Chimera marker file (.cmm) of the C-alpha trace (Angstrom):
<marker_set name="trace">
<marker id="1" x="-107.557" y="-9.990" z="47.183" r="1" g="1" b="0" radius="0.5"/>
<marker id="2" x="-110.150" y="-7.959" z="45.291" r="1" g="1" b="0" radius="0.5"/>
<marker id="3" x="-111.334" y="-11.082" z="43.472" r="1" g="1" b="0" radius="0.5"/>
<marker id="4" x="-112.149" y="-12.844" z="46.760" r="1" g="1" b="0" radius="0.5"/>
<marker id="5" x="-114.005" y="-9.792" z="48.081" r="1" g="1" b="0" radius="0.5"/>
<marker id="6" x="-116.175" y="-9.745" z="44.956" r="1" g="1" b="0" radius="0.5"/>
<marker id="7" x="-116.807" y="-13.515" z="45.269" r="1" g="1" b="0" radius="0.5"/>
<marker id="8" x="-117.823" y="-13.157" z="48.936" r="1" g="1" b="0" radius="0.5"/>
<marker id="9" x="-120.078" y="-10.203" z="48.091" r="1" g="1" b="0" radius="0.5"/>
<marker id="10" x="-121.847" y="-12.188" z="45.341" r="1" g="1" b="0" radius="0.5"/>
<marker id="11" x="-122.270" y="-15.236" z="47.604" r="1" g="1" b="0" radius="0.5"/>
<marker id="12" x="-123.708" y="-13.139" z="50.407" r="1" g="1" b="0" radius="0.5"/>
<marker id="13" x="-126.056" y="-11.356" z="47.998" r="1" g="1" b="0" radius="0.5"/>
<marker id="14" x="-127.299" y="-14.631" z="46.512" r="1" g="1" b="0" radius="0.5"/>
<marker id="15" x="-127.731" y="-16.178" z="49.956" r="1" g="1" b="0" radius="0.5"/>
<marker id="16" x="-129.765" y="-13.161" z="51.061" r="1" g="1" b="0" radius="0.5"/>
<marker id="17" x="-131.990" y="-13.348" z="47.991" r="1" g="1" b="0" radius="0.5"/>
<marker id="18" x="-132.448" y="-17.089" z="48.014" r="1" g="1" b="0" radius="0.5"/>
<marker id="19" x="-132.450" y="-17.630" z="51.765" r="1" g="1" b="0" radius="0.5"/>
<marker id="20" x="-136.136" y="-17.143" z="52.479" r="1" g="1" b="0" radius="0.5"/>
<marker id="21" x="-137.193" y="-19.366" z="49.558" r="1" g="1" b="0" radius="0.5"/>
<marker id="22" x="-134.800" y="-22.195" z="50.350" r="1" g="1" b="0" radius="0.5"/>
<marker id="23" x="-135.286" y="-22.086" z="54.133" r="1" g="1" b="0" radius="0.5"/>
<marker id="24" x="-138.806" y="-23.405" z="53.812" r="1" g="1" b="0" radius="0.5"/>
<marker id="25" x="-137.685" y="-26.438" z="51.853" r="1" g="1" b="0" radius="0.5"/>
<marker id="26" x="-134.624" y="-27.109" z="53.955" r="1" g="1" b="0" radius="0.5"/>
<marker id="27" x="-136.419" y="-26.581" z="57.287" r="1" g="1" b="0" radius="0.5"/>
<marker id="28" x="-133.630" y="-24.327" z="58.514" r="1" g="1" b="0" radius="0.5"/>
<marker id="29" x="-134.407" y="-22.944" z="61.943" r="1" g="1" b="0" radius="0.5"/>
<marker id="30" x="-136.625" y="-25.928" z="62.757" r="1" g="1" b="0" radius="0.5"/>
<marker id="31" x="-134.070" y="-28.725" z="63.022" r="1" g="1" b="0" radius="0.5"/>
<marker id="32" x="-133.997" y="-30.940" z="66.131" r="1" g="1" b="0" radius="0.5"/>
<marker id="33" x="-131.099" y="-28.990" z="67.683" r="1" g="1" b="0" radius="0.5"/>
<marker id="34" x="-132.669" y="-25.564" z="67.245" r="1" g="1" b="0" radius="0.5"/>
<marker id="35" x="-134.232" y="-23.968" z="70.315" r="1" g="1" b="0" radius="0.5"/>
<marker id="36" x="-137.267" y="-21.706" z="70.227" r="1" g="1" b="0" radius="0.5"/>
<marker id="37" x="-139.185" y="-20.493" z="73.246" r="1" g="1" b="0" radius="0.5"/>
<marker id="38" x="-141.336" y="-17.608" z="74.470" r="1" g="1" b="0" radius="0.5"/>
<marker id="39" x="-140.471" y="-15.686" z="77.622" r="1" g="1" b="0" radius="0.5"/>
<marker id="40" x="-142.527" y="-12.755" z="78.884" r="1" g="1" b="0" radius="0.5"/>
<marker id="41" x="-144.283" y="-12.351" z="75.554" r="1" g="1" b="0" radius="0.5"/>
<marker id="42" x="-141.156" y="-12.339" z="73.398" r="1" g="1" b="0" radius="0.5"/>
<marker id="43" x="-140.007" y="-15.109" z="71.107" r="1" g="1" b="0" radius="0.5"/>
<marker id="44" x="-136.379" y="-16.248" z="71.247" r="1" g="1" b="0" radius="0.5"/>
<marker id="45" x="-134.759" y="-18.450" z="68.617" r="1" g="1" b="0" radius="0.5"/>
<marker id="46" x="-131.340" y="-20.137" z="68.913" r="1" g="1" b="0" radius="0.5"/>
<marker id="47" x="-130.638" y="-22.081" z="65.707" r="1" g="1" b="0" radius="0.5"/>
<marker id="48" x="-127.721" y="-24.169" z="66.927" r="1" g="1" b="0" radius="0.5"/>
<marker id="49" x="-128.191" y="-27.158" z="64.619" r="1" g="1" b="0" radius="0.5"/>
<marker id="50" x="-128.887" y="-24.962" z="61.570" r="1" g="1" b="0" radius="0.5"/>
<marker id="51" x="-125.702" y="-23.015" z="62.219" r="1" g="1" b="0" radius="0.5"/>
<marker id="52" x="-123.611" y="-26.164" z="62.501" r="1" g="1" b="0" radius="0.5"/>
<marker id="53" x="-125.177" y="-27.541" z="59.301" r="1" g="1" b="0" radius="0.5"/>
<marker id="54" x="-124.550" y="-24.377" z="57.290" r="1" g="1" b="0" radius="0.5"/>
<marker id="55" x="-121.011" y="-24.109" z="58.640" r="1" g="1" b="0" radius="0.5"/>
<marker id="56" x="-120.318" y="-27.666" z="57.590" r="1" g="1" b="0" radius="0.5"/>
<marker id="57" x="-121.714" y="-27.042" z="54.125" r="1" g="1" b="0" radius="0.5"/>
<marker id="58" x="-119.637" y="-23.842" z="53.749" r="1" g="1" b="0" radius="0.5"/>
<marker id="59" x="-116.507" y="-25.692" z="54.906" r="1" g="1" b="0" radius="0.5"/>
<marker id="60" x="-117.121" y="-28.499" z="52.403" r="1" g="1" b="0" radius="0.5"/>
<marker id="61" x="-117.702" y="-26.006" z="49.590" r="1" g="1" b="0" radius="0.5"/>
<marker id="62" x="-114.505" y="-24.154" z="50.385" r="1" g="1" b="0" radius="0.5"/>
<marker id="63" x="-112.521" y="-27.405" z="50.577" r="1" g="1" b="0" radius="0.5"/>
<marker id="64" x="-113.650" y="-28.278" z="47.044" r="1" g="1" b="0" radius="0.5"/>
<marker id="65" x="-112.472" y="-24.943" z="45.706" r="1" g="1" b="0" radius="0.5"/>
<link id1="1" id2="2" r="1" g="1" b="0" radius="0.2"/>
<link id1="2" id2="3" r="1" g="1" b="0" radius="0.2"/>
<link id1="3" id2="4" r="1" g="1" b="0" radius="0.2"/>
<link id1="4" id2="5" r="1" g="1" b="0" radius="0.2"/>
<link id1="5" id2="6" r="1" g="1" b="0" radius="0.2"/>
<link id1="6" id2="7" r="1" g="1" b="0" radius="0.2"/>
<link id1="7" id2="8" r="1" g="1" b="0" radius="0.2"/>
<link id1="8" id2="9" r="1" g="1" b="0" radius="0.2"/>
<link id1="9" id2="10" r="1" g="1" b="0" radius="0.2"/>
<link id1="10" id2="11" r="1" g="1" b="0" radius="0.2"/>
<link id1="11" id2="12" r="1" g="1" b="0" radius="0.2"/>
<link id1="12" id2="13" r="1" g="1" b="0" radius="0.2"/>
<link id1="13" id2="14" r="1" g="1" b="0" radius="0.2"/>
<link id1="14" id2="15" r="1" g="1" b="0" radius="0.2"/>
<link id1="15" id2="16" r="1" g="1" b="0" radius="0.2"/>
<link id1="16" id2="17" r="1" g="1" b="0" radius="0.2"/>
<link id1="17" id2="18" r="1" g="1" b="0" radius="0.2"/>
<link id1="18" id2="19" r="1" g="1" b="0" radius="0.2"/>
<link id1="19" id2="20" r="1" g="1" b="0" radius="0.2"/>
<link id1="20" id2="21" r="1" g="1" b="0" radius="0.2"/>
<link id1="21" id2="22" r="1" g="1" b="0" radius="0.2"/>
<link id1="22" id2="23" r="1" g="1" b="0" radius="0.2"/>
<link id1="23" id2="24" r="1" g="1" b="0" radius="0.2"/>
<link id1="24" id2="25" r="1" g="1" b="0" radius="0.2"/>
<link id1="25" id2="26" r="1" g="1" b="0" radius="0.2"/>
<link id1="26" id2="27" r="1" g="1" b="0" radius="0.2"/>
<link id1="27" id2="28" r="1" g="1" b="0" radius="0.2"/>
<link id1="28" id2="29" r="1" g="1" b="0" radius="0.2"/>
<link id1="29" id2="30" r="1" g="1" b="0" radius="0.2"/>
<link id1="30" id2="31" r="1" g="1" b="0" radius="0.2"/>
<link id1="31" id2="32" r="1" g="1" b="0" radius="0.2"/>
<link id1="32" id2="33" r="1" g="1" b="0" radius="0.2"/>
<link id1="33" id2="34" r="1" g="1" b="0" radius="0.2"/>
<link id1="34" id2="35" r="1" g="1" b="0" radius="0.2"/>
<link id1="35" id2="36" r="1" g="1" b="0" radius="0.2"/>
<link id1="36" id2="37" r="1" g="1" b="0" radius="0.2"/>
<link id1="37" id2="38" r="1" g="1" b="0" radius="0.2"/>
<link id1="38" id2="39" r="1" g="1" b="0" radius="0.2"/>
<link id1="39" id2="40" r="1" g="1" b="0" radius="0.2"/>
<link id1="40" id2="41" r="1" g="1" b="0" radius="0.2"/>
<link id1="41" id2="42" r="1" g="1" b="0" radius="0.2"/>
<link id1="42" id2="43" r="1" g="1" b="0" radius="0.2"/>
<link id1="43" id2="44" r="1" g="1" b="0" radius="0.2"/>
<link id1="44" id2="45" r="1" g="1" b="0" radius="0.2"/>
<link id1="45" id2="46" r="1" g="1" b="0" radius="0.2"/>
<link id1="46" id2="47" r="1" g="1" b="0" radius="0.2"/>
<link id1="47" id2="48" r="1" g="1" b="0" radius="0.2"/>
<link id1="48" id2="49" r="1" g="1" b="0" radius="0.2"/>
<link id1="49" id2="50" r="1" g="1" b="0" radius="0.2"/>
<link id1="50" id2="51" r="1" g="1" b="0" radius="0.2"/>
<link id1="51" id2="52" r="1" g="1" b="0" radius="0.2"/>
<link id1="52" id2="53" r="1" g="1" b="0" radius="0.2"/>
<link id1="53" id2="54" r="1" g="1" b="0" radius="0.2"/>
<link id1="54" id2="55" r="1" g="1" b="0" radius="0.2"/>
<link id1="55" id2="56" r="1" g="1" b="0" radius="0.2"/>
<link id1="56" id2="57" r="1" g="1" b="0" radius="0.2"/>
<link id1="57" id2="58" r="1" g="1" b="0" radius="0.2"/>
<link id1="58" id2="59" r="1" g="1" b="0" radius="0.2"/>
<link id1="59" id2="60" r="1" g="1" b="0" radius="0.2"/>
<link id1="60" id2="61" r="1" g="1" b="0" radius="0.2"/>
<link id1="61" id2="62" r="1" g="1" b="0" radius="0.2"/>
<link id1="62" id2="63" r="1" g="1" b="0" radius="0.2"/>
<link id1="63" id2="64" r="1" g="1" b="0" radius="0.2"/>
<link id1="64" id2="65" r="1" g="1" b="0" radius="0.2"/>
</marker_set>
């Protein structure tokens, strides 16, 4: 159990550090299914397609382990 917690912690840490750099190249948050709009001066973002894509990649990665 402790081993999996350490693995999850390392993955989350790496994703947090590499996320901003890789998001520009992968266009995450700007895919065709992602919604972004302004309402009363505030910007709202709903990254539906990016969430599905990342969930699919995580599922595939876990299936290979």
